[in-house]
C-alpha positions, 0 to 999 in steps of 0.5 A: 875562827882558828887560832894557831900557836907556833913554836920551835924556831931558833938558830942552828948551824948548817947541817943541823935539825929543828922541829917546828910545831903548830897547835890549832884551837877554835873551829878545828873541825873545819880544817882540811889542810895544814901546812908551813910557809916561809918568807925570807927577807926580800922574797915572797912567801912560799909553800914549804910543805902541806898535809891533807889527810895522808897526802903530803906535798913539799917544795922541791928545795926541801924534798928529802930533808923536811918531813911534815906530820899531823896529830889530829887528836892534838890538832897539831902539825909538825915540821921536822927539818933536817940537813938545814942549809943557810938558804932555809933561813926565813920566818916560818908560818903555820897555815890551815885552810879549808874550802866551803864551796869555792871559797877558801878560808886561811888562817895563819900563825904569827911566824917563827924565825929559823936562822941557819948559820954557815 
C-alpha cells in the first residue's frame, strides 16, 4: 500500500504559476513512475506529466510550461506549472505506479483543485 498526500493547488490568474507537491509513504520502494493527471469537468482524466528515473514525458498541451521533478529521498514528486491558462483548470491527481510481471499497480492521491482565472 502507498499513501499519497498532495498540496499546492489553488486559484491563480492566467499567466501565473503554481507548484504542486505529492508526498508518498508506505511501500515506496516499489514505486517506479510518479506523475500527475488532471480531470476537468465533463472530461476524462488525462496524463499531464510523468517521471521514471531520469525520463520524463509531458502532455503536448503543457510541454514547455510545466516541469515535473522528483526527490527520491523524500519520496515526493513536484509539478511546477508556469504560464498557466484557463484551460489548465482541473482537479490534479498524483499517481504512482509500478509493474509486477504484467500487472500494473496504481495508487492515487485525493486530488487538488487548480483554478486559473482569465
